[in-house]
ROMAR-970057 format. One record per residue: residue in one letter; residue number from 0; x, z, y of N, C-alpha, C in turn. Coordinates in steps of 0.001 Angstrom, whole numbers. Atoms other than C-alpha are relative to their C-alpha. Example, Ala and Ser with C-alpha at 12.3 -4.5 7.8 and 13.67 -1.06 7.14 Angstrom:
2
  resn  resi      npx      npz      npy     capx     capz     capy      cpx      cpz      cpy
     A     0      890        0    -1190    12300     7800    -4500      900        0     1200
     S     1     -820      -60    -1190    13670     7140    -1060     -770      730     1090
This chain:
158
  resn  resi      npx      npz      npy     capx     capz     capy      cpx      cpz      cpy
     R     0     -885     1123      188   -13435    19311     9665     -226    -1131      944
     I     1      119     1041     -972   -12599    16584    12100      695    -1245     -589
     G     2     -505     1196      559   -12039    13003    11133      484     -839     1232
     L     3     -444      885    -1093    -9873    10511    13177     -370    -1344     -553
     Q     4      502     1422      205   -11431     7113    13348      871    -1056      754
     L     5     -872     1071     -614    -9382     3989    14051     -836    -1218        9
     R     6      753     1253     -184   -10719      628    15363     1143     -890      394
     A     7     -991      972     -456    -8533    -2459    15634     -460    -1374     -464
     T     8      158     1342      419    -8681    -6233    15284     1209     -308     -687
     L     9    -1094      367      961    -6586    -7337    12331       24    -1497     -189
     E    10     -171     1435      301    -5244   -10860    12063      911     -219    -1181
     N    11     -725      356     1236    -4194   -12047     8583      707     1225     -564
     I    12     -805    -1219      471    -3378    -8444     7675    -1044     1004     -480
     T    13      843     -990      672    -4789    -5697     5459      792     1178     -347
     R    14     -669    -1218      550    -4167    -2158     4150      849      683     1072
     L    15     -773     -669    -1040    -2890     -813     7612     -114     1490     -382
     R    16      155    -1599      479    -1932     2885     6657     1121      633      531
     A    17    -1040     -883     -422      135     5790     7689      874      140    -1419
     E    18     -884      298     1006     3184     5374     5456      809     1404     -284
     G    19     -800    -1218      378     4672     8606     3562     -365     1330      442
     E    20      246    -1345     -379     4510    12265     3735      679      426     1424
     D    21     -648     -339    -1265     6866    12212     6813     -733     -808     1260
     F    22      714      510    -1082     4367    10199     8824     -363      961     1108
     R    23      273     -913    -1059     3865    11712    12191    -1234     -447      674
     W    24     1347      206     -630      256    11999    13470      172      776     1323
     Y    25     -138     -543    -1370      738    12540    17269    -1312      288      495
     L    26     1218     -429     -553    -2034    14658    18687      195      823     1183
     K    27      150    -1036     -947    -3000    16674    21613    -1093      856     -414
     L    28      885    -1032      742    -4619    19887    20482     -630      877     1178
     K    29      690     -932     -749    -7126    22137    22102     -360     1392     -706
     C    30      342    -1365      687    -7470    25824    21440    -1577      303      138
     G    31     1570     -120       92   -11141    26399    20316     -415     1522      609
     N    32      428    -1164     -612   -11087    29879    21805      -59       20     1539
     C    33       76      -23    -1497   -10084    29425    25443       80    -1422      720
     G    34      205     1402     -476   -10127    25524    25793     1284     -642      489
     E    35    -1306      476     -414    -6368    25150    26707      369    -1186     -996
     V    36     -431     1280      602    -5199    21602    25923     1526     -176       36
     S    37    -1412      231     -149    -1489    20950    25062      352    -1137      976
     E    38     -368     1184     -843      208    18954    27658      792    -1022     -696
     K    39     -848      868      780     2744    17594    25303     -604     -527    -1326
     W    40      383      559     1354     2199    15329    22213      606      846    -1003
     Q    41     -488     -741     1067     2622    17326    19027     -221     -790    -1200
     Y    42      275      736     1279     2972    15854    15570     -163      777    -1203
     L    43      367     -576     1475     1730    16852    12097      445     -884     -838
     R    44     -502      828     1151     3322    15725     8968     -658      713    -1269
     V    45      567     -606     1361     1727    16159     5446      986      900     -598
     M    46    -1086     -791      647     5039    17476     4268      352     1422      636
     D    47     -327    -1257     -673     5094    20308     6782    -1047     1137     -567
     S    48      796    -1078      505     3665    23728     5842      409     1266      695
     A    49     -527    -1225     -742     3600    27048     7817     -933     1063     -629
     P    50      850     -992      515     2371    30309     6447    -1123      624     1049
     L    51      920     -561     -877     -815    31817     7920      164     1645       52
     K    52      -83    -1332        1     -840    35348     9148     -696      842     -830
     G    53      756     -889      923    -1833    38033     6675      -38     -551    -1361
     G    54      -16      543     1302     -879    36000     3702    -1149     -884     -542
     R    55     1185      741      323    -4057    33752     3742      281    -1467     -272
     G    56     -277     1331      225    -2322    30679     2495      862     -751     1049
     S    57     -812      614     -998     -735    28062     4688     -811    -1120      659
     A    58      676     1234     -788    -1572    25035     7058     1098     -799      395
     T    59     -952     1025     -405      256    21922     8227      612      549     1304
     M    60     -652     -540    -1331      764    23670    11739     -803     1306      281
     V    61      532    -1166     -440      175    27201    12773      574      292     1374
     Q    62     -700     -283    -1278      691    27991    16423     -924     1021      864
     K    63      570     -927     -791     -143    30707    18870     -261     -678     1403
     C    64      492      602    -1369    -2104    29611    22054      767      651     1073
     K    65     -879     -607    -1140      104    29992    25172     -901      839      918
     L    66      994     -714    -1088    -2926    31162    27255     -557     1188     -568
     C    67      741    -1349      538    -4902    33519    25010      611      692    -1171
     S    68     -879     -638     1089    -2346    34295    22275     -639      -50    -1303
     R    69      492       25     1351    -4664    33534    19424      712     -867     -915
     E    70     -639      876     1058    -3260    32168    16193     -901     -878     -602
     N    71      683     1015      510    -4656    28829    15281      620     -894     -924
     S    72     -534      911     1062    -4142    26416    12512     -802    -1371      -98
     I    73      581     1245      319    -4720    22812    11549      603     -596    -1199
     E    74     -501      410     1309    -4321    21199     8137     -334    -1529     -129
     I    75      193     1541      366    -3849    17418     7270     -676       42    -1514
     L    76      527      137     1274    -6211    16832     4317      553    -1230     -539
     S    77     -646     1232      498    -3818    14404     2533     -967     -895     -948
     Q    78      836      917      841    -6444    13195       78    -1022     -890      835
     T    79      975      638     -818    -8519    11918     2933      663    -1210      761
     I    80     -597     1128     -629    -5897     9417     4240     -232    -1194     -647
     K    81      407     1414      599    -7251     5901     3824      693    -1127      811
     P    82     -489     1058     -722    -5963     2580     4710    -1151     -680      743
     Y    83      956      832     -870    -7676      278     7358      133    -1373     -401
     N    84      -31     1359      591    -8448    -2959     5682     -650    -1102      818
     A    85      471     1135     -746    -9266    -6469     6754    -1512       50      316
     E    86     1459      -75     -225   -12998    -5857     6212     -552     1046      968
     D    87      290    -1034    -1002   -12801    -2854     8505       94     -543     1456
     S    88     -510      500    -1365   -11465    -5030    11382    -1208       98      998
     E    89     1000     -108    -1029   -13336    -4293    14707     -896      999     -229
     K    90      795    -1160      234   -15170    -1249    13191      765     1286       14
     F    91     -585    -1498      108   -14509     2567    13483       68      337    -1641
     K    92      -20     -440     1413   -13314     3782    10064      949     1373       64
     T    93     -740    -1290       20   -12180     7379     9354     1328     -179     -872
     I    94    -1277      227      698    -8352     7192     8324      611     1263     -484
     V    95     -505    -1325      361    -7725    10858     8074     -845      999      401
     E    96      783    -1097     -453    -9417    14232     8202      835     1181      178
     F    97     -637    -1291     -215    -8165    17599     9557     -969     1080     -183
     E    98      794    -1293      173    -9338    21102     8564      491      753     1238
     C    99     -370     -786    -1199    -9372    22850    11865     -445     1424      134
     R   100      374    -1442     -228    -9249    26522    12386      452      488     1370
     G   101     -466     -516    -1389    -9088    27293    16112      762    -1093      703
     L   102     -732     1071     -710    -7095    23976    16965    -1029    -1237     -232
     E   103      713     1203      183    -9136    20823    17616      809    -1230      727
     P   104     -664     1169     -805    -7489    17397    18305     -983     -626      937
     V   105      739      624    -1101    -8618    15852    21550      585    -1458      238
     D   106     -586     1352     -261    -6201    12801    21614      954     -327    -1056
     F   107     -953      406      975    -4243    10704    19285      798    -1264      591
     Q   108     -967     1075     -476    -1251     8425    20008      707     -594    -1288
     P   109     -713      696     1230     -336     5949    17146     1385     -338      499
     Q   110    -1215      406     -214     3309     5511    17034      757     -834    -1194
     A   111     -573      655     1031     5848     4296    14432     -354      569    -1385
     G   112      205     -576     1432     5477     4609    10619    -1126     -629     -714
     F   113     1012      614      723     2539     2460     9966      535    -1179     -882
     A   114     -372     1191      911     2656     -168     7145    -1253     -730     -256
     A   115     1107      753      390      439    -3045     6180      467    -1091     -848
     E   116     -426     1158      816      389    -6247     4113     -807    -1124      417
     G   117      640     1194     -387     -433    -9801     4561    -1350      -76     -779
     A   118     1430      110      832    -4244   -10487     3639      103     -831    -1059
     E   119      -22      989     1055    -3548   -13526     1672     1288      200     -903
     S   120    -1324      -35      673      205   -13064      661      381     1301     -562
     G   121     -583    -1234      583      626    -9453       57     1285      395      617
     T   122    -1294     -180     -628     3796    -9651     2185       96     1415      585
     P   123       -6    -1382     -680     4806    -5957     3103      518     -105     1373
     F   124     -597     -129    -1277     5251    -5237     6710       94     1589      238
     N   125     -235    -1451     -143     6766    -1688     7320      548      340     1306
     D   126     -333     -589    -1289     7579      532    10279     -639     -810     1136
     I   127      870      560    -1120     4834     -971    12395     -180     1101     1098
     N   128      209     -921    -1064     4784      737    15849    -1167     -357      780
     L   129     1197      286     -656     1297      945    17398     -102      630     1398
     L   130      -25     -657    -1306     2408     2668    20649     -656     -714     1058
     E   131      506      915     -924     1553     -316    22685    -1493     -552     -250
     K   132     1484      348      407    -1921     -646    20958      -26    -1410     -569
     D   133      -59     1428      494     -825    -4240    19750     1243     -110     -781
     W   134    -1056      287      854     1524    -5426    17211      -77    -1420     -583
     N   135       66     1245      675     2380    -8848    15926     1257     -477     -695
     D   136    -1073      448      925     4737   -10555    13370     -270    -1385     -545
     Y   137      251     1468      651     5072   -13847    11229      114      332    -1486
     D   138      -11     -105     1488     4183   -14051     7571      671    -1245     -552
     E   139     -760     1192      466     6773   -16461     6043     -766     -612    -1101
     K   140      603      708     1061     4764   -17043     2879    -1170     -777      304
     T   141     1169      948     -253     1748   -18253     4377      242     -781     1416
     K   142     -431      765    -1278     3479   -19620     7684    -1162      214     1070
     E   143     1037     -347     -962      805   -17632     9711      472     1235      859
     S   144     -272    -1193     -826     1115   -15150    12609    -1006     1125     -480
     V   145      799    -1226      330     -122   -11590    11813      -10      922     1077
     G   146      -37     -790    -1064    -1190    -9056    14061    -1016     1114       -8
     I   147      930    -1117     -109    -2954    -5793    14906     -256      178     1504
     Y   148       94      -46    -1282    -4558    -5736    18218    -1225     1066      475
     E   149      976     -877     -624    -6823    -3502    20587     -164     1307     -697
     V   150      155    -1207      713    -6178     -319    18716     -602     1001      954
     S   151      665    -1161     -718    -8545     2413    19757     -275      983    -1135
     H   152      309    -1204     1111    -9559     5808    18091    -1182      848      757
     K   153      941    -1052     -562   -12168     8561    18467        4     1028    -1263
     F   154      143    -1117      950   -12710    11899    16601    -1481      255     -192
     V   155     1313     -368      504   -15805    12789    14579      -23     1144     -806
     K   156      196    -1163      943   -17167    15811    12888     -305     -422    -1427
     C   157      301      402     1452   -17144    15520     9092     -842      992     -685
């Protein structure tokens, strides 16, 4: 199991989270057998499921390595998806875990589909795009600017 940890500076915002089963986790994946790393960003969604060879259940993504032809899989453990809250600001926190069988995430690119809410007001902010690693808006209820800054990540073994 590999956990994706997020770190960001939150300004007047809390409950930053991946929104919905169609949220796209953009990853670069490495074959655990030969070490080949995907050149392109690939995305995983909780709603996706592919059968494993030999009827051993399913996984979020099943793919054959281009280099060594080994069939590998990775599963999003949906029950591990957690929000990043105001009190987590500037600290690393695991926001999702992946069950890895031969595929290991080596890079993560946050994109669109995040949601959050005003820390004081509860004002919802939807479809937050973190591709630029920074995002800001204005909370009408509190008349304050809100933002997410300096987004970074790392992977940890769980």
